[in-house]
Residue, then its C-alpha position, 0 to 999 in steps of 0.5 A: m500499500n502507498l499513500n502520497l499527499q503533496s501540497n503547494a503554497g503562494d503562486v507557483p508556476f504551471y510546470q511546477l505544479i503537482l503531477l498526478g499520473g505516470s508510471k509510479r503514482l496513478r498509472a492508469k493516467f498520463e502522467g501530467e494529464f492532472r495537475d495542481n497545487l494539492a495531489l493526493q493519491g493512494q496504491l493498494e497493490w497485490r503481488q504474487e509469485v506464479f513461477k521462479n523468478w515472475k510474479f503477477t500483480a494486480f492494483v488499484r488506485l485512487g487520486y485527487v487534484a485540487d488548488g487547496f484542501e478546502n477544494l478537495q472533493v470527493k467527486n473529482q476522484k480519479v480512479g484506476s486499475s491495473v495488472g501487471v507482470r514482473y521478473k526478477l532480473n536480479k535476485k541479489d539486489h531486487v531488481n525487477i523489470r516490470l510490464d503493467v497494463s492500466f485502465g481508467n476512464g476508458k483509456v489503457y496504458q502500457y507501462i515497461t520498467i525497471g524497479e517497482a513503484f513503491 
């Protein structure tokens, strides 16, 4: 499980606003698809070894962005789900290559990365 809260204060330039989405946080969304001064997101992931060095994973995510705590509303939630596989490249250092397919709001995203999201 992973929970993340980030907040900015003051007049922040657009390109320095907090991003929601991408290969690590709220994976069913394009990185930067949502950005504002406040981002709250949580992920719940289940991992299961199926063969030697191979794991299956499934996870769900929920996230919010707003310009401040007072405008954080449940109706503006961003939801996604994913499935994936992991292959352990290096057992000693626990280095995995992962392939995830994420779903949310009628869109599908694929990610191939080294290491875990959290």
